[in-house]
VEXDREN-2710 file (C-alpha; in Angstrom, 1 decimal):
% VEXDREN-2710
k/r/px/py/pz
1/MET/0.0/0.0/0.0
2/LEU/2.9/2.3/0.7
3/GLY/4.7/1.3/-2.5
4/VAL/7.7/-0.2/-0.7
5/ARG/9.1/-3.8/-1.1
6/ALA/11.3/-5.6/1.4
7/MET/15.0/-5.4/0.7
8/LEU/15.5/-9.0/2.0
9/GLY/12.8/-11.6/2.2
10/ARG/9.2/-10.4/2.1
11/THR/6.5/-8.6/4.0
12/PHE/3.4/-10.2/5.5
13/ARG/0.9/-12.6/3.9
14/PRO/-2.9/-12.2/4.5
15/ASP/-3.1/-15.5/6.4
16/GLU/-0.5/-14.2/8.9
17/GLU/-3.2/-11.9/10.4
18/GLU/-4.7/-15.0/12.1
19/PRO/-3.8/-15.7/15.7
20/GLY/-1.3/-18.6/15.8
21/ARG/0.2/-17.6/12.5
22/ASP/1.2/-14.1/13.5
23/ARG/4.5/-14.9/15.1
24/VAL/6.5/-13.3/12.2
25/VAL/8.4/-10.0/12.1
26/VAL/9.8/-7.6/9.5
27/LEU/12.9/-5.6/10.6
28/SER/13.9/-2.1/9.8
29/HIS/17.2/-1.6/8.0
30/GLY/18.5/0.4/11.0
31/LEU/17.7/-2.4/13.5
32/TRP/19.1/-5.0/11.1
33/THR/22.3/-3.1/10.8
34/ARG/22.8/-2.2/14.5
35/ARG/21.5/-5.2/16.3
36/TYR/22.2/-8.0/13.8
37/ARG/25.3/-6.6/12.1
38/ALA/23.6/-6.6/8.6
39/ASP/23.5/-10.4/8.6
40/ARG/21.8/-11.4/5.3
41/SER/21.0/-14.8/6.6
42/ILE/18.7/-13.3/9.3
43/VAL/15.7/-14.1/7.2
44/GLY/14.2/-17.3/8.5
45/SER/15.9/-17.0/11.9
46/THR/14.0/-16.7/15.2
47/ILE/14.2/-13.7/17.5
48/GLN/12.5/-13.0/20.8
49/ILE/9.9/-10.2/21.1
50/ASP/8.3/-9.7/24.5
51/GLY/9.5/-13.1/25.4
52/ALA/7.8/-14.8/22.4
53/ALA/9.6/-16.4/19.4
54/HIS/9.1/-14.6/16.1
55/THR/10.4/-15.7/12.7
56/VAL/12.1/-12.9/10.7
57/VAL/10.5/-12.9/7.2
58/GLY/12.0/-9.7/5.8
59/VAL/14.2/-6.6/6.1
60/MET/13.0/-3.2/4.8
61/PRO/15.3/-1.0/2.6
62/PRO/17.3/1.8/4.2
63/ASP/15.2/4.7/2.8
64/PHE/12.0/3.3/4.4
65/VAL/11.7/5.3/7.6
66/PHE/8.2/5.2/9.0
67/GLN/7.5/7.1/12.2
68/PHE/4.9/8.9/14.2
69/TRP/5.1/10.9/17.4
70/SER/6.6/8.1/19.4
71/GLY/9.6/7.7/17.1
72/PRO/10.7/5.7/14.1
73/ARG/9.5/2.1/14.0
74/GLN/12.2/-0.5/14.2
75/LEU/10.2/-3.6/13.5
76/TRP/6.7/-4.7/12.4
77/VAL/4.4/-7.6/13.4
78/PRO/1.0/-8.5/11.9
79/GLY/-2.1/-6.9/13.4
80/GLY/-3.2/-10.2/14.7
81/TRP/-0.5/-10.0/17.3
82/THR/-2.7/-7.4/19.2
83/LYS/-6.0/-8.8/18.2
84/GLY/-6.8/-9.9/21.7
85/ASP/-6.5/-6.3/22.9
86/GLN/-9.1/-5.0/20.5
87/SER/-12.8/-4.5/20.9
88/ARG/-15.2/-2.3/18.9
89/GLY/-14.8/0.4/21.5
90/SER/-11.0/0.5/21.3
91/ASN/-9.7/3.1/18.9
92/SER/-5.9/2.7/19.1
93/PHE/-5.0/2.2/15.4
94/VAL/-4.3/4.7/12.7
95/CYS/-5.7/3.5/9.3
96/LEU/-3.8/4.2/6.1
97/ALA/-5.4/4.1/2.6
98/ARG/-4.4/4.9/-0.9
99/LEU/-7.1/6.7/-2.9
100/LYS/-8.2/5.3/-6.2
101/PRO/-7.3/7.4/-9.4
102/GLY/-9.6/10.3/-9.7
103/VAL/-10.8/10.2/-6.1
104/THR/-10.3/13.5/-4.2
105/MET/-9.7/13.9/-0.5
106/ALA/-13.2/15.6/-0.3
107/ASP/-14.7/12.5/-1.8
108/ALA/-13.0/10.3/0.7
109/ARG/-14.2/12.5/3.6
110/GLY/-17.7/12.4/2.3
111/GLU/-17.8/8.6/2.0
112/MET/-16.2/8.1/5.4
113/ASP/-18.8/10.4/7.0
114/VAL/-21.5/8.2/5.6
115/ILE/-19.8/5.0/6.9
116/GLY/-19.3/6.7/10.3
117/ARG/-23.0/7.5/10.6
118/ALA/-24.0/4.0/9.6
119/LEU/-21.7/2.5/12.2
120/GLU/-23.1/4.8/14.8
121/LYS/-26.6/3.5/14.1
122/ALA/-25.5/-0.2/14.0
123/TYR/-23.4/0.0/17.2
124/PRO/-24.9/2.7/19.4
125/ASN/-23.0/1.4/22.6
126/ASP/-19.6/1.9/21.1
127/ASN/-19.8/4.3/18.1
128/VAL/-22.1/7.0/19.4
129/GLY/-20.3/10.3/19.0
130/GLN/-17.4/8.7/17.1
131/THR/-16.2/10.6/14.0
132/VAL/-13.8/9.8/11.2
133/ARG/-11.0/12.3/10.4
134/VAL/-9.5/11.9/6.9
135/VAL/-6.2/13.8/6.3
136/PRO/-3.4/13.5/3.8
137/MET/-0.5/11.4/5.1
138/SER/1.9/14.3/4.6
139/GLU/-0.2/16.5/7.0
140/TYR/-0.8/13.9/9.7
141/GLY/0.4/15.0/13.1
142/MET/1.7/18.3/11.8
143/GLU/-1.0/20.6/13.3
144/SER/1.1/21.4/16.4
145/LEU/4.2/22.1/14.3
146/ARG/2.5/24.4/11.8
147/THR/2.3/27.5/14.0
148/PRO/5.9/27.3/15.3
149/LEU/7.2/26.6/11.8
150/TYR/5.4/29.5/10.3
151/ALA/6.6/31.7/13.2
152/MET/10.2/30.6/12.5
153/LEU/9.7/31.3/8.8
154/GLY/8.4/34.8/9.5
155/VAL/11.2/35.6/11.9
156/VAL/13.8/34.4/9.4
157/ALA/12.2/36.6/6.8
158/PHE/12.4/39.6/9.2
159/VAL/16.0/39.0/10.0
160/LEU/16.7/38.7/6.3
161/LEU/15.0/42.0/5.7
162/ILE/17.0/43.6/8.5
163/ALA/20.2/42.4/6.9
164/CYS/19.0/43.7/3.5
165/VAL/18.3/47.1/5.1
166/ASN/21.8/47.2/6.5
167/VAL/23.4/46.3/3.2
168/ALA/21.1/48.8/1.3
169/ASN/22.3/51.5/3.6
170/LEU/25.9/50.6/3.0
171/MET/25.2/50.5/-0.8
172/LEU/23.6/54.0/-0.5
173/ALA/26.6/55.3/1.3
174/ARG/28.9/53.7/-1.2
175/ALA/26.8/55.1/-4.1
176/ALA/27.1/58.6/-2.5
177/THR/30.9/58.3/-2.4
178/ARG/30.9/57.1/-6.0
179/SER/28.7/59.9/-7.2
180/ARG/31.5/61.6/-9.1
181/GLU/32.5/58.2/-10.7
182/LEU/28.9/57.7/-11.8
183/ALA/28.7/61.3/-13.1
184/ILE/31.8/60.8/-15.1
185/ARG/30.5/57.6/-16.6
186/GLY/27.3/59.4/-17.5
187/ALA/29.3/62.3/-19.0
188/LEU/31.2/59.7/-21.2
189/GLY/27.9/58.4/-22.6
190/ALA/26.6/55.8/-20.1
191/GLY/22.8/55.9/-19.9
192/ARG/21.0/55.9/-16.6
193/LEU/19.6/52.5/-17.2
194/ARG/23.1/51.2/-17.8
195/LEU/24.2/52.8/-14.5
196/VAL/21.3/51.2/-12.7
197/ARG/22.1/47.9/-14.3
198/GLN/25.7/48.2/-13.1
199/LEU/24.7/48.9/-9.5
200/LEU/22.1/46.0/-9.5
201/THR/24.7/43.6/-11.0
202/GLU/27.2/44.5/-8.2
203/SER/24.6/44.0/-5.5
204/VAL/23.4/40.7/-6.9
205/LEU/27.0/39.4/-7.2
206/LEU/27.5/40.5/-3.6
207/ALA/24.4/38.7/-2.5
208/CYS/25.3/35.5/-4.3
209/ALA/28.7/35.5/-2.8
210/GLY/27.1/35.9/0.7
211/GLY/24.5/33.2/-0.2
212/ALA/27.3/30.8/-1.1
213/CYS/29.1/31.5/2.2
214/GLY/25.8/31.1/4.1
215/LEU/25.2/27.8/2.3
216/ILE/28.5/26.4/3.6
217/LEU/27.7/27.6/7.1
218/ALA/24.2/26.0/6.8
219/ILE/25.7/22.6/5.9
220/TRP/27.9/22.8/9.0
221/GLY/25.3/24.4/11.2
222/THR/22.6/21.8/10.3
223/ARG/24.9/19.0/11.4
224/LEU/25.6/20.9/14.7
225/PHE/21.9/21.6/15.1
226/VAL/20.9/17.9/14.8
227/ALA/23.8/16.9/17.1
228/ILE/22.7/19.2/19.9
229/LEU/18.9/18.8/19.5
230/PRO/17.4/17.4/22.7
231/ASN/16.0/13.9/22.4
232/TYR/12.4/15.0/23.2
233/LEU/12.5/17.2/20.0
234/ARG/13.9/14.5/17.7
235/VAL/10.5/13.0/16.9
236/VAL/8.8/14.6/13.9
237/PRO/5.8/12.9/12.3
238/LEU/6.7/10.8/9.3
239/HIS/10.2/12.2/9.0
240/PRO/13.3/11.6/11.2
241/VAL/15.0/14.8/12.3
242/ASP/18.4/13.2/11.7
243/ASP/17.6/13.3/7.9
244/ILE/17.5/17.1/7.8
245/ARG/20.1/18.1/5.3
246/VAL/21.0/20.7/2.7
247/ASP/19.6/19.2/-0.5
248/THR/18.8/20.4/-4.0
249/SER/15.6/22.1/-2.9
250/VAL/17.5/24.0/-0.2
251/LEU/20.1/24.9/-2.7
252/MET/17.5/26.3/-5.2
253/PHE/15.7/28.2/-2.4
254/THR/19.0/29.7/-1.2
255/SER/19.9/30.8/-4.8
256/VAL/16.5/32.4/-5.4
257/VAL/16.5/34.2/-2.0
258/SER/20.1/35.4/-2.6
259/ILE/19.2/36.9/-6.0
260/LEU/16.0/38.5/-4.8
261/SER/17.9/39.9/-1.8
262/GLY/20.5/41.3/-4.1
263/ILE/17.9/43.0/-6.1
264/LEU/16.1/44.2/-3.0
265/PHE/19.0/45.9/-1.3
266/GLY/20.5/47.1/-4.6
267/LEU/17.3/48.7/-5.6
268/ALA/17.5/51.8/-3.4
269/PRO/21.0/53.0/-4.5
270/ALA/20.2/52.1/-8.1
271/LEU/17.0/54.2/-8.1
272/THR/18.9/57.0/-6.4
273/ALA/21.4/57.0/-9.1
274/PHE/18.6/56.9/-11.7
275/ARG/16.8/59.9/-10.3
276/SER/19.8/62.1/-9.2
277/ASP/21.3/65.0/-11.3
278/LEU/24.6/63.6/-12.7
279/ASN/26.0/67.1/-13.3
280/GLU/25.8/68.1/-9.6
281/PRO/28.7/65.8/-8.4
282/LEU/31.0/67.3/-11.0
283/LYS/30.8/70.7/-9.4
284/GLU/33.8/71.5/-7.2
285/SER/31.6/72.8/-4.4
286/SER/29.6/69.7/-4.1
287/ARG/32.3/67.6/-2.5
288/GLY/31.6/66.6/1.0
289/THR/28.0/67.5/0.9
290/SER/25.1/65.1/1.5
291/SER/21.8/64.9/-0.3
292/GLY/18.9/65.5/2.1
293/GLY/16.8/63.0/0.1
294/ARG/19.4/60.3/0.5
295/SER/19.8/61.1/4.2
296/ARG/16.1/60.8/4.8
297/LEU/16.1/57.5/2.8
298/ARG/18.9/56.1/4.9
299/TYR/17.2/57.1/8.2
300/GLY/13.9/55.8/6.9
301/LEU/15.5/52.4/6.3
302/VAL/16.9/52.6/9.8
303/ALA/13.3/53.2/11.1
304/ALA/12.1/50.2/9.2
305/GLU/15.0/48.1/10.6
306/VAL/14.1/49.2/14.1
307/ALA/10.4/48.3/13.5
308/LEU/11.3/44.8/12.2
309/THR/13.7/44.3/15.1
310/LEU/11.0/45.2/17.6
311/VAL/8.6/42.7/16.2
312/VAL/11.2/39.9/16.5
313/LEU/12.2/41.1/20.0
314/ALA/8.5/41.2/21.1
315/GLY/7.9/37.7/19.8
316/ALA/10.9/36.4/21.6
317/GLY/9.9/38.3/24.7
318/VAL/6.4/36.9/25.0
319/MET/7.8/33.4/24.3
320/ILE/10.3/33.8/27.2
321/VAL/7.6/35.1/29.5
322/SER/5.3/32.2/28.5
323/VAL/7.9/29.5/29.1
324/ALA/9.0/31.1/32.4
325/ARG/5.4/31.1/33.7
326/LEU/4.8/27.6/32.4
327/LEU/7.9/26.3/34.2
328/GLY/6.5/28.0/37.3
329/VAL/3.4/25.8/37.3
330/ASP/3.2/23.2/40.0
331/PRO/3.1/19.8/38.2
332/GLY/1.6/18.1/41.2
333/LEU/4.6/15.9/41.9
334/ASP/8.2/16.3/43.0
335/PRO/10.7/15.3/40.1
336/ARG/13.9/15.8/42.1
337/ASN/16.2/12.8/42.2
338/VAL/13.7/10.5/40.5
339/LEU/15.1/8.1/37.9
340/VAL/12.8/6.7/35.2
341/MET/13.3/3.5/33.0
342/GLN/10.9/1.8/30.6
343/MET/10.5/-1.9/30.4
344/SER/8.1/-4.5/28.9
345/LEU/6.4/-7.2/30.8
346/PRO/4.8/-10.5/29.7
347/GLN/1.1/-10.1/29.3
348/ASP/-1.1/-12.6/27.5
349/ASP/-4.4/-10.7/27.8
350/LEU/-3.1/-7.2/26.8
351/TYR/-4.2/-4.3/29.0
352/TYR/-7.3/-6.0/30.5
353/GLY/-6.4/-9.3/32.2
354/PRO/-4.5/-10.1/35.4
355/PRO/-0.8/-9.4/35.4
356/GLY/1.5/-11.8/33.5
357/HIS/4.2/-11.3/36.1
358/ALA/2.1/-11.5/39.3
359/ARG/5.1/-10.8/41.6
360/PHE/6.5/-7.9/39.6
361/CYS/5.8/-5.2/42.2
362/ASP/7.1/-7.4/45.0
363/ASP/10.2/-8.2/43.1
364/LEU/10.7/-4.6/42.2
365/HIS/10.6/-3.6/45.9
366/GLU/13.0/-6.4/46.9
367/ARG/15.5/-6.0/44.1
368/VAL/15.5/-2.3/43.2
369/GLY/14.5/-1.2/46.7
370/GLY/17.5/-3.1/48.0
371/VAL/19.9/-1.0/46.0
372/PRO/21.9/1.2/48.4
373/GLY/20.8/4.8/48.1
374/VAL/17.3/4.0/46.6
375/VAL/14.8/5.7/48.9
376/SER/11.7/4.2/47.3
377/VAL/10.7/2.5/44.0
378/SER/7.5/1.9/42.1
379/ALA/6.2/1.5/38.5
380/ILE/3.4/3.1/36.5
381/ALA/1.9/2.3/33.1
382/HIS/1.6/5.9/32.0
383/LEU/4.2/8.2/33.3
384/PRO/2.9/11.7/34.0
385/LEU/4.0/14.4/31.6
386/SER/5.5/11.9/29.2
387/GLY/2.8/12.2/26.6
388/GLY/1.2/8.8/27.0
389/GLY/-2.1/8.0/28.6
390/ALA/-5.4/6.0/28.4
391/GLY/-9.0/6.8/29.2
392/ARG/-11.9/4.7/30.3
393/GLY/-15.7/5.1/30.4
394/LEU/-17.2/4.7/33.9
395/ALA/-20.3/3.6/35.7
396/ILE/-20.7/5.2/39.1
397/GLU/-22.5/3.2/41.8
398/GLY/-25.7/4.8/43.0
399/ARG/-26.0/7.0/40.0
400/PRO/-28.6/6.4/37.2
401/ASP/-27.3/4.9/34.0
402/PRO/-26.8/7.9/31.6
403/GLY/-26.6/5.7/28.5
404/PRO/-23.6/5.2/26.2
405/GLN/-23.7/8.7/24.7
406/ARG/-23.4/10.5/28.1
407/GLN/-21.2/8.0/29.9
408/PRO/-18.6/9.8/32.1
409/GLY/-14.9/9.0/31.7
410/ALA/-11.6/9.4/33.4
411/GLY/-7.9/9.0/32.7
412/TYR/-6.7/5.5/33.6
413/SER/-3.4/3.9/34.5
414/VAL/-1.9/1.0/36.4
415/ALA/0.7/1.3/39.2
416/CYS/2.6/-0.5/41.9
417/PRO/2.5/0.3/45.6
418/ASP/4.4/3.4/46.8
419/ILE/3.8/5.2/43.4
420/LEU/2.6/8.4/45.2
421/GLN/5.5/8.4/47.6
422/THR/8.1/7.9/44.9
423/LEU/6.8/10.6/42.6
424/GLY/6.1/13.0/45.4
425/ILE/2.4/13.1/44.9
426/ARG/0.5/14.0/48.1
427/LEU/-2.1/11.5/49.5
428/ILE/-5.2/13.5/50.6
429/ALA/-7.3/10.7/52.1
430/GLY/-7.2/7.0/52.5
431/ARG/-4.2/4.8/51.7
432/GLU/-1.9/3.8/48.9
433/PHE/-1.8/0.4/47.3
434/THR/-0.3/-2.4/49.3
435/ALA/1.0/-6.0/48.8
436/ARG/-2.4/-7.2/50.1
437/ASP/-4.2/-5.8/46.9
438/THR/-3.8/-9.1/45.0
439/VAL/-5.9/-10.4/42.2
440/ASP/-8.0/-12.4/44.6
441/ALA/-8.7/-9.5/46.9
442/THR/-11.3/-6.7/46.6
443/ALA/-10.7/-4.7/43.4
444/VAL/-9.5/-1.3/44.5
445/ALA/-8.5/2.1/42.9
446/LEU/-6.9/5.4/43.8
447/VAL/-8.6/8.5/42.4
448/ASN/-7.3/12.0/42.0
449/GLU/-8.9/15.1/43.6
450/ALA/-10.6/16.1/40.4
451/MET/-12.4/12.8/40.0
452/ALA/-13.4/12.8/43.7
453/LYS/-14.9/16.3/43.4
454/ARG/-16.7/15.5/40.2
455/PHE/-18.4/12.3/41.2
456/TRP/-18.7/12.7/45.0
457/PRO/-18.6/16.5/45.5
458/ASP/-20.2/16.6/49.0
459/GLU/-18.9/13.5/50.6
460/SER/-15.7/11.4/51.0
461/ALA/-14.8/9.4/47.9
462/VAL/-13.0/6.7/50.1
463/GLY/-15.2/3.6/50.1
464/LYS/-17.3/4.6/47.0
465/ARG/-17.4/2.2/44.1
466/PHE/-17.4/2.5/40.3
467/LYS/-16.7/0.2/37.4
468/ILE/-15.0/0.5/34.0
469/GLY/-17.5/0.4/31.2
470/GLN/-21.3/0.3/31.4
471/PHE/-23.5/-0.8/34.3
472/SER/-24.4/-4.0/32.3
473/GLY/-20.7/-4.8/31.7
474/ASN/-18.8/-7.7/33.4
475/ALA/-16.1/-5.5/34.8
476/PRO/-15.7/-5.7/38.6
477/TRP/-16.8/-2.9/40.9
478/LEU/-13.7/-0.9/42.1
479/THR/-13.6/0.4/45.6
480/VAL/-11.9/3.8/46.2
481/VAL/-9.2/3.3/48.9
482/GLY/-7.4/6.7/48.5
483/VAL/-7.5/10.2/47.0
484/PHE/-4.4/12.0/45.8
485/THR/-3.7/15.5/44.6
486/ASN/-4.1/16.4/41.0
487/VAL/-1.2/15.9/38.6
488/ARG/-0.9/17.7/35.3
489/HIS/-0.6/14.5/33.4
490/TRP/-0.9/15.8/29.9
491/GLY/1.3/18.9/30.3
492/LEU/1.9/21.9/32.6
493/ASP/-0.5/23.9/30.4
494/ASN/-3.4/21.5/30.7
495/GLU/-5.7/21.5/33.7
496/PRO/-5.9/18.1/35.3
497/GLY/-9.1/16.1/34.7
498/PRO/-10.5/13.1/36.5
499/SER/-8.2/10.1/36.6
500/PHE/-7.7/6.9/38.6
501/LEU/-5.1/4.2/39.2
502/ARG/-5.5/0.5/39.6
503/PRO/-2.9/-1.8/41.2
504/TYR/-0.7/-3.7/38.8
505/SER/-1.3/-6.8/40.9
506/GLN/-5.0/-6.7/39.8
507/ALA/-4.8/-5.3/36.3
508/GLY/-1.7/-6.0/34.2
509/TRP/-0.1/-3.8/31.6
510/PRO/2.5/-4.8/29.0
511/SER/4.8/-1.8/29.5
512/MET/5.7/-0.1/32.7
513/SER/7.8/2.9/33.7
514/VAL/10.0/2.0/36.7
515/VAL/10.5/5.1/38.9
516/ALA/13.1/5.1/41.6
517/LYS/13.6/7.9/44.1
518/ALA/17.4/8.2/44.9
519/ALA/19.1/9.8/47.9
520/SER/21.4/11.8/45.6
521/ALA/22.0/12.4/41.9
522/PRO/20.1/9.6/40.1
523/ALA/22.7/9.2/37.3
524/ALA/24.9/7.1/39.6
525/PHE/22.1/4.5/40.1
526/VAL/21.4/3.6/36.4
527/THR/23.7/0.6/36.3
528/PRO/22.7/-1.1/39.6
529/ILE/19.0/-0.5/38.9
530/LYS/19.4/-2.0/35.4
531/ARG/21.1/-5.0/36.9
532/ALA/18.3/-5.4/39.4
533/LEU/15.7/-5.2/36.7
534/ALA/17.5/-7.8/34.6
535/ALA/17.3/-10.2/37.5
536/ILE/13.5/-9.6/37.7
537/GLU/12.9/-10.0/33.9
538/PRO/16.0/-11.4/32.2
539/ASN/14.5/-11.4/28.7
540/GLN/13.1/-7.8/28.7
541/PRO/15.3/-4.9/27.7
542/VAL/15.3/-1.6/29.6
543/SER/15.0/1.6/27.6
544/SER/14.3/5.3/27.8
545/VAL/16.5/5.9/30.9
546/ARG/16.1/9.5/32.0
547/THR/15.3/11.6/35.1
548/MET/11.9/12.8/36.0
549/GLU/13.2/16.4/35.8
550/ASP/14.1/15.7/32.1
551/VAL/10.5/14.4/31.6
552/VAL/9.1/17.6/33.1
553/GLY/11.4/19.7/31.0
554/GLY/10.6/17.7/27.9
555/SER/6.9/18.3/28.4
556/VAL/7.4/22.0/27.5
557/GLY/9.7/21.2/24.6
558/SER/7.2/22.3/22.0
559/ARG/7.2/25.7/23.6
560/ARG/10.8/25.9/24.8
561/PHE/12.5/25.1/21.5
562/PRO/10.7/27.8/19.5
563/MET/11.5/30.2/22.4
564/LEU/15.2/29.4/22.1
565/LEU/15.2/29.8/18.3
566/LEU/13.2/33.1/18.5
567/SER/15.6/34.4/21.2
568/GLY/18.6/33.6/19.0
569/PHE/17.1/35.3/16.0
570/ALA/16.1/38.3/18.2
571/LEU/19.6/38.6/19.4
572/LEU/20.9/38.5/15.8
573/ALA/18.3/41.1/14.8
574/LEU/19.3/43.4/17.7
575/VAL/23.0/43.2/16.7
576/LEU/22.1/43.9/13.1
577/ALA/20.0/46.9/14.2
578/ALA/22.8/48.3/16.3
579/VAL/25.3/47.9/13.5
580/GLY/22.8/49.6/11.1
581/ILE/22.2/52.5/13.4
582/ALA/25.9/53.0/14.1
583/GLY/26.7/52.8/10.4
584/VAL/24.1/55.3/9.3
585/VAL/24.9/57.8/12.1
586/GLY/28.6/57.4/11.6
587/TYR/28.3/58.0/7.8
588/SER/26.0/61.0/8.6
589/VAL/28.6/62.5/10.9
590/VAL/31.2/62.2/8.1
591/GLN/28.9/63.8/5.6
592/ARG/28.0/66.6/8.0
593/THR/31.5/67.3/9.2
594/GLN/31.6/70.8/7.5
595/GLU/28.2/71.6/9.0
596/ILE/29.3/70.5/12.4
597/GLY/32.5/72.6/12.0
598/VAL/30.5/75.7/11.2
599/ARG/28.2/75.1/14.2
600/VAL/31.3/74.8/16.5
601/ALA/32.9/77.9/14.9
602/LEU/29.7/79.8/15.6
603/GLY/29.8/78.9/19.3
604/ALA/28.1/75.5/19.6
605/ARG/29.3/73.5/22.6
606/ALA/30.3/69.8/22.5
607/THR/27.0/68.9/24.3
608/ASP/25.1/70.7/21.7
609/VAL/26.7/68.6/19.0
610/LEU/26.1/65.5/21.0
611/ARG/22.4/66.4/21.4
612/LEU/22.1/67.2/17.7
613/VAL/23.5/63.8/16.5
614/ILE/21.7/61.7/19.1
615/GLY/18.4/63.6/18.8
616/HIS/18.3/63.2/15.1
617/SER/19.0/59.4/15.4
618/LEU/16.7/59.0/18.3
619/SER/13.7/60.6/16.4
620/TRP/14.0/58.0/13.6
621/THR/14.4/55.3/16.2
622/LEU/11.3/56.3/18.0
623/ALA/9.4/56.4/14.7
624/GLY/10.5/52.8/14.0
625/ILE/9.5/51.7/17.5
626/ALA/6.0/53.2/17.0
627/ALA/5.7/51.4/13.7
628/GLY/7.0/48.2/15.3
629/VAL/4.5/48.3/18.2
630/ALA/1.7/48.7/15.7
631/ALA/2.9/45.8/13.6
632/SER/3.4/43.7/16.7
633/LEU/-0.3/44.2/17.7
634/GLY/-1.3/42.5/14.5
635/LEU/1.4/40.0/13.8
636/LEU/2.0/38.4/17.2
637/ARG/-1.5/37.1/17.5
638/PHE/-0.4/34.2/15.4
639/LEU/1.7/33.0/18.4
640/ARG/-1.4/32.7/20.5
641/THR/-1.4/28.9/20.5
642/LEU/2.2/28.8/21.7
643/LEU/1.7/31.1/24.7
644/PHE/0.8/30.4/28.3
645/GLY/-0.2/33.0/30.8
646/VAL/0.7/36.0/28.5
647/THR/-1.1/37.8/25.7
648/PRO/0.6/38.1/22.3
649/ALA/0.7/41.9/22.6
650/ASP/1.7/42.0/26.3
651/PRO/2.2/45.8/27.2
652/ILE/5.0/45.0/29.7
653/VAL/6.9/43.0/27.0
654/LEU/6.3/45.7/24.4
655/ALA/7.5/48.4/26.8
656/GLY/10.5/46.4/27.8
657/VAL/11.7/45.7/24.2
658/SER/11.0/49.4/23.3
659/VAL/13.2/50.6/26.1
660/LEU/15.9/48.0/25.1
661/LEU/15.8/49.3/21.5
662/VAL/16.2/52.9/22.7
663/ALA/19.1/51.9/24.9
664/VAL/20.8/50.0/22.0
665/ALA/20.2/52.9/19.7
666/LEU/21.7/55.4/22.2
667/ALA/24.7/53.1/22.6
668/ALA/25.1/52.6/18.8
669/THR/24.9/56.4/18.3
670/TYR/27.2/57.4/21.1
671/VAL/30.4/56.4/19.4
672/PRO/29.9/58.4/16.2
673/ALA/28.4/61.2/18.3
674/ARG/31.6/61.4/20.4
675/ARG/33.5/61.6/17.2
676/ALA/31.4/64.5/16.1
677/MET/32.1/66.3/19.4
678/ARG/35.8/66.2/18.6
679/VAL/35.5/67.8/15.1
680/ASP/38.0/70.6/14.7
681/PRO/36.2/73.5/13.0
682/VAL/39.4/74.7/11.2
683/SER/40.1/71.3/9.7
684/ALA/36.5/70.8/8.8
685/LEU/36.2/74.2/7.0
686/ARG/39.5/73.5/5.1
687/ARG/37.9/70.4/3.4
688/ASP/36.2/72.6/0.8
END
C-alpha cells in the first residue's frame, strides 16, 4: 500500500493476520544493521519479542523510515498480534489508505462520513459520538508544528529584511561616495539604465557570494543543530529529524533568495542614481555634501529596521515570559532525584487481564528497593508528563445509567505500591496500594482530587465504588481506597481532569515505567538498577533511561524550543539593528563634518553637537519603535497557540523591548556622536 518492497525476504501474507500464524516479524534496515550486524542470513531466523519467538521474514530498505510521534518504527508484526486487545470500543489504530485514481480527499471524507453515521446506528453502545477524520498522510500530526514553523519562517524573513536594510544603507553610502564616478560615466555616454544595471549587478553578485558562504555555514550548522537537538525534540511525524540536510531544494531556495535579496538591497541605491542629477557631483563645491533626500532615505531604512527588530524582540519576549510562567506551574509531583526507566512485561491478555508477572511489584521492591541509596521504588503504566495515557468510560454506583452517549470518563493507569511516595504526589485521604491488593482481593482504585470532586462532591470518595464500562458490563466494581492531589498528566499547560489508578497486581499492563527515588544524583544509580531489573525479567530490555526532571522539561519542549530559536534570532536582529544605526549615524557624521564645524565655529558646545546627533538618530528610532509596536499588535496574534499566561501583545513586554531598543540605539549612536564632538572647526572648513 505504501509502494515499498522488502530489501530482503518479504512482507506479511494475508493469512498471517490470524492468531497462531502471526509470530512473524519484519525488521527495519537500521535495526538489522545495528542489532544483527547486517547479517543477510537473518531471514528465516527466530528472535525474541516480548518473550515470544518470532520468525524474521523480511528486512526493509534503508530509505524506508516510518514514524509517528513516538519515534521511528524498528520492527513490524502482523495486526493479529494485538487482536486480543481490540474491541469495537477500542480506537488505538491509525488507518492508512491509498485513494483510487480520480478520487479526491473531499470524496474520501464524504464517504467516510456516511460510513461513520452507519456504524453509529449499527453499534450505538460503542460508536455514538465517534467521528472519522481523513487527512493527507503528509499532514498527519503536523498541526502542532505548523504554527511554530510559520513563526520561524516569519522571523527568518524579518532577520533577512533587517540584513538587507543594512546592506542597502551601505550601498547607499557607497553610491554617495561614487557619485563623481557615476557622473563621469554618465558624461562619457553611459545611460541611466546602464548605471542602474551596473549597481544592481554589483549587489546581486555580492548577495550570491554571501549566499554561497551562508550555504557552507548552513551545511555545517545543520549537522551541529541535529547533534545538539534534545531527544524529546527529535521526533517529527513521518520524517526523522536526523535526515535534515541541505539538499537540491534548499540549494535552489537559497539561490532564489540570494538573487532576490541582491535586487532588493540594490534597488534603493540604483533608483537614487537613476533619479539624481549627474551634473551636480562634477561641481567642485559639491564635495563633502550630503543629499537631504538620500539622508532621509537612509534614516527611513533605519526606522524600518528598528520596526522589524521590535517585532522579532517582542515575539521572543512573549515566548520567554510564556515558558517562564509555564515552568513555574506546580506539576503536582516532585521530580527531584527520580530516575525513570521503561521496560516491557509478559502479558497474555493485553491491557485488561490479570498481570502476566504476578510478583512484579514485590520483586521490584525487593530487588531495586534493596539497591543502596534508593529511597523508594514503584512503577506506573503511563508516566505523568510523558505524553502517554489512556482513558476509560465509567459507571458510578448509586447514579442512574446515563446511557452510552453520556457515559462519564476518566484517565486510567496501572501502578505498583508506593507510586505516590516515589513521585512525590500527596495523598489527601485513605491509603496507597499495598501488597495485600492481590488479584484475589477486593478490586481497588486510587482517584485524584478532580475525580473525587466531580463524582462525589459533597462526601468522602473513600469507600465509594465505580466500574470501568457500562452498568451492564462484566467489569468488577472498584472500591476507592485513596484520594491523591491532581497531577498535570498531559502537560503543565493542561488543567488536570478526573483520573484513577488500579494496582498492577489486579490489572496487568505490558509496558511499565519504573520510577526510583534516589538519595542523591540519580545518574549514579542507572547501572545497579538496570542490573536489578535484569534479575526480575532477564528477557526484557530496559530503555528510555532519564530523570523525572528531564521528563518535566521535555513536556514543555514544544514551547521551549521555538522560544530558544526566537531568542537567537532576536539577538541577531538586535545586533544587526545596532550595526545599522551605528553605520548610518557614523556616515551621517562624516557627511556633515563641515556643518558641524560651522556650528562649532559659531559657538556650539560639545554637548550641543552630541544632542544634535543623538536627537536626530533617536527621532527616527522612536518612529521605528512606534511602527514596530503597531505591527506587533497585528502579527504576534499568530503566536497565541504557543503562549501560556501571557497575551501576544503584552504591554509590559512591548514596553521592555522598546526601552531595550532605545538603549541599544543610544549606545550605537554614542560612538559616532563622540567623534562629532571632537570635530576641529578649522580642519572641517578647510575640506572645501
